[in-house]
Each structure stands twice: as C-alpha cells, then as structure tokens.
Phi, psi and omega in degrees: 000127181289131180286152179283148171297149179267128185238126174268126173243101190285343180232161181287120178257176181300147183303318181295326179291316180296320179298314178295320181299320182293337178293329189248337188231155165277106190266132171253120184252156170270100193302321185252010172063028177280161178278125179293141166288169176305313183294320180293324179295315179299316181296319182292336183275352190291337185241027183235159178265340184204158176224141179241084186266169171254185181289352179280348178259120188258111178262076177287173182301321181288327176293314180298323179297335182266001181283150180285159179296333183289338180281113190245352181210137172248105183259096188289143174265060183187161171275309179292142180232029178291350177273000180238130175281098186296317178300322179293320178295317179298318180297329178273355182076024180266126178285139177234131178232166175224191184231071179287173173075312194285343182250009185296315181297314182298318181291323177297323177299317180293325177299319177294320177298316179296319178298310182291321178298322178287314185294322186253018172060043186299316182294317180297315180293320179299314180296321182299315181290315182298324184270005177072026182260004180274092183227023186206149171210142171201168179301341180263006185279128173053045181281129179241194180258137176272133183267341181305127178082357180281170178270124184251113182263129180247116178260097186106090187262055172276207184301309182293318180300319180293318180289323176298320177299319177301317180295320180294328176300331178295341175263012180069025183276150178270122188268129173235151180205156168234137180214162178300328175220151182289143179284160173291156183305324181291331177272331181292322176054039177086358178294151181270122180274137175241129184276356174225155176297317183301319180297319178297313184300325184297339183243012186262098172295325169235127177248121181246125186267129181218022179264156180287157174279131180204171176304330181282337184251352178299126181069021181300323176265106187221189183302319181293313184286326176298326180292344179280340181293152175301152177306136175067030177287170179238133177255133177238129177228111173240017184262274179215141181297332183297343180292339191244132168282103189291329176296317178294322178297316179300316180298318180293325179287320180292324182282344185088359177301319170259141177288315184193170174224145174241116190234129172251354183222154185216163178295323179249116180224139355287171177116316181078207184236111181303329180291322175294324182295342179279350186265131178291334185267032173234125174259122189234144174228155186270060177053064182241025184306321182255013189274070167237156180304316183297317184286322178298319175299312184296322179295315179297318179295323180294318177297320178292325175302317179296319177295315181301317179297315182300311184284347172273356177089014178246162183288126175299142181302323189249034180292131177257320173221000000 
C-alpha cells in the first residue's frame, strides 16, 4: 500500500478543507492556530513532503535554504505570494502555487465596503451610535461624499480589479484603469486605459488598489503620487499594505488633501497602524477581503487541487515556479 504524502497545514482552515485533506494526505496541523516563528516553521517542515501555508507564513530565502529536500511544493492558501521568495524556491526546485480566481468576488465586495465606509463616514457614525454620542441632527450633520457618477480608478486590472470595476459600474461610476498591459475590449468593457500610474491618479476620485506587492510597487502610493489625486479623493486598499507609504497617507488625510481612506490591509499585520486608527476619516478592516465561508472553502479546495495534481505527476493549474 502506497503511503500518503505528509502535508503540513500551519493555520486552521475550513473544516471541509481539512476533511478532504485527510483523505489524501497524512496531515500535520497547528493545533491552536498560532503563528509560527521562523524557527518553528523551519522545524515543522523537516518531516513533510508539502506545506499548505497562508500569507502569515513567511518563506524568505533563508527559510527556504533550511527546508529539507523532501519538501517539494508550497501550495499557498492565497493569491498574493509576497510572503514567499520565488527565486529562492525556484533555485531549490520547490514548486510554488497560489489560489487565483476563487476569491475575486469576496475581495471586490470588501473594496466596495471600504469605499462606501470611507465616503459616507461609516466608522465615525458607527462609533457615535455605539458610544451613545448621537444626540444631534441637522442638514450639516455627518455629511460625506457621494460616489455615484464619480470616476473610479483601478490600479491593477487583474481578476479582482475587473470584478471590482463591475461592482463600481453598479454605482454609475466611470471606470479608469492602469495595468501592465491593456485589456481586450471584451474585458475592458468601456473602461478608460491609462498607460501610466500618474495619468490614472489624476482622474481618480476614488482610487482602488489591486496590484501585487513587489519591489516595484512597494511604497507606490506616497507623498508625490497622493498629490496627483483630485482634491478630496478617496483611497481604497484591499491588496497589500506595502503598496502605501502610511506616513504620507496620514499627512494627506490630516491635511484634508484626501477626504478619506478605506483600508483592509496595512504594512504591519496583525495590528495595523495606531496612528491611522486615531483618524476619523479612515474606515478600517482587519484584512478580511476573502473571509467568507464560501471563499475560504474554495481557496482550500484550490490549494488541494494543486497538491493533488503535483503528487499525481501532472502540472498544477496555478504553478508560479
């Protein structure tokens, strides 16, 4: 009888995903769902053939160098793979996969929530009611920005960006975008293409970030680029915190240059940025873009599909290296 491959799952995944994983693999679980230290992650990987990590597990070059030869695939439970050093994995001959497509709808929903929460002062109003401070009304009370008919800028028109643009069309918004390459007309759907980031920012009443974090995009939204946005614009980030210079963002929000920001991601996670938390014109969520029951199941199943293909000797659908 052929033995099952040994699979490390460092975080608690959906019950249906774990049940399916146990059918095919000898699964090693992190019983209390704590975040592994670097040393604990390396140690846990020493006796396994594969690992199914989340973005909380960082496979830096030094971690990958310490992995055993028997570990042949890192099947990520995420679309973004900025937590994995891909060149280092490739050099070691370790296959790396991700889970595209399945979380686009959920993340687009959160982008809309962040946009509306920022535009209509959702966080400020929620606290006011909860804390018993709602004792006044007038026509000038809690006035926000209306997004209907505004220009919606999408920075990174991949799967999530395209679906987010579709959702914004439901508010009658005019779609503008920048991407590494222009989309075909059927995917563009009338959106206006900008061949530079600067050109996009100049017309974005709402700017929604959907590009991956990389050395080229780290700090892409900074004092210079924020100054290109129209006065009283709104910034939405459901991609990665590394895209934004948070000090520059705070300055723009405090000065009124930006009307508000809606953020699901931060440079420091978990925890966020205490300085941002002090501002009334920031609507914040704890990185829950893909956190629906349906999507968590789909992400886990997609990662297992990639593992199943690999161990069956066929190319995983979502292989990156």
